[in-house]
C-alpha positions in Angstrom: 86.4 121.0 119.2 89.0 123.2 117.5 91.5 121.8 118.9 90.2 118.1 118.1 90.4 118.8 114.5 93.6 120.3 114.0 94.8 116.7 116.5 92.8 114.6 113.6 94.1 117.0 110.5 98.0 116.6 112.2 97.5 112.6 112.6 96.3 112.3 109.4 98.9 114.0 107.4 101.2 112.3 110.2 99.7 109.0 108.9 99.9 109.6 105.0 103.9 110.7 105.4 104.4 107.2 107.0 102.7 105.3 104.6 104.4 107.0 101.8 107.8 106.9 103.0 110.1 104.2 102.2 110.7 101.5 104.7 114.3 101.5 104.5 117.6 102.7 107.2 119.5 105.1 105.3 122.0 104.1 107.7 124.4 101.6 106.4 126.6 98.8 108.7 129.3 97.0 107.2 132.0 97.2 110.0 134.3 100.2 107.6 133.6 103.1 108.2 134.5 103.8 104.5 132.2 101.7 103.2 129.6 102.9 105.3 129.4 106.5 104.3 129.7 104.9 100.9 126.9 103.0 101.6 125.4 106.1 103.2 125.9 108.2 100.5 124.3 106.2 97.8 121.0 105.7 100.2 120.8 109.4 100.1 121.2 109.7 96.6 119.0 106.2 96.0 115.7 108.5 98.1 116.4 111.5 96.7 114.8 109.5 92.8 114.2 106.1 93.9 112.9 105.2 89.9 116.1 106.7 88.6 118.7 104.4 90.9 116.4 101.5 90.6 116.9 101.4 86.5 121.0 102.5 86.7 120.7 99.0 89.4 119.1 96.8 86.3 121.3 98.7 83.5 125.4 98.2 85.4 123.9 94.2 87.1 122.0 93.2 84.3 118.9 92.7 86.5 115.0 93.3 86.1 113.1 96.2 87.6 110.7 93.6 89.4 114.1 91.6 91.2 115.5 94.9 92.9 111.8 95.5 93.8 112.1 92.2 95.1 115.0 93.1 97.1 114.4 97.0 98.3 110.3 96.1 98.3 109.8 92.6 99.6 113.0 92.0 101.6 113.0 95.2 103.4 116.6 96.5 102.2 117.9 99.8 102.0 118.9 101.1 98.1 122.5 100.5 99.7 122.5 97.7 100.3 120.4 96.0 97.7 123.6 97.2 95.6 125.1 95.9 97.6 123.9 92.1 97.5 124.3 92.3 93.3 128.1 94.0 93.2 128.7 90.5 95.6 126.8 88.3 93.4 128.4 89.9 90.4 131.8 90.0 91.8 131.6 86.2 93.2 129.6 84.8 90.4 126.4 83.7 92.6 123.6 84.6 92.2 121.7 87.7 93.9 119.2 85.6 95.9 122.3 83.5 97.8 123.6 86.4 98.5 120.4 88.1 100.0 119.7 84.6 101.6 123.3 85.9 103.2 121.9 89.4 104.2 118.7 88.2 105.9 120.7 85.8 108.2 124.3 88.4 108.3 122.4 91.8 108.1 123.5 92.8 111.3 126.5 91.6 111.6 127.6 94.0 108.2 128.6 93.5 104.8 132.0 93.0 106.2 130.6 89.3 107.1 127.9 88.9 104.4 131.1 89.9 101.8 133.4 86.8 103.9 130.8 84.6 103.8 130.8 84.9 100.0 134.8 84.5 99.7 135.8 88.0 100.1 138.3 88.4 103.1 138.3 92.1 104.8 141.2 93.5 103.4 142.2 91.6 100.1 142.0 92.9 96.9 137.8 91.9 96.1 137.6 93.5 99.1 139.0 97.1 98.4 137.4 96.8 94.7 134.0 96.2 96.5 134.6 99.3 98.8 135.9 101.4 95.1 132.8 100.1 93.6 130.8 101.7 96.2 132.7 104.8 96.4 132.8 104.8 92.9 128.3 104.8 92.7 128.3 107.0 95.8 129.6 109.7 93.5 128.6 108.3 89.8 126.9 111.2 88.6 123.4 111.2 87.6 121.1 113.6 85.5 119.4 115.4 88.7 122.8 116.3 90.0 124.8 117.6 87.7 127.6 114.8 87.1 128.8 115.1 83.8 128.4 112.5 81.2 131.4 113.6 78.3 134.7 112.5 77.6 135.6 115.1 80.2 138.8 116.6 78.3 136.6 119.8 77.5 138.3 120.5 74.0 135.7 119.5 72.1 134.9 122.0 69.3 131.4 122.4 70.2 128.3 122.9 67.3 128.9 125.1 64.3 126.2 127.6 64.3 
């Protein structure tokens, strides 16, 4: 009887953990090793504070959080996939829904194929810009990871006492 209660307790706890976990994969697939590494890092940082990540996307792309929730929750995109959807939409001047539709059709083929379908050719300056922006997003500091938000020169006079 004791063993049954313990198994039931463990299964119950496991069920709660699963129900509260985010439904996104942390493995990016773009067809480009460098871009995949950046996207995986974006996912890891976003998972640490998804609320802050969504607020950041909202400000960066001037889009409401409900639309970001639609990408992440309704379409089951990872945070990095939502970021790429918004970044490609901005770069190509297309609506995020158009990019999201291409994502749904081509997600197994990766972001390289999706970007190409949206008009960004692999190896083009635009593709390198897309990779650079993803790397910049990955490296961008926030309030929780000690990232600075000053001008970086470090030669201010500071507060007078």
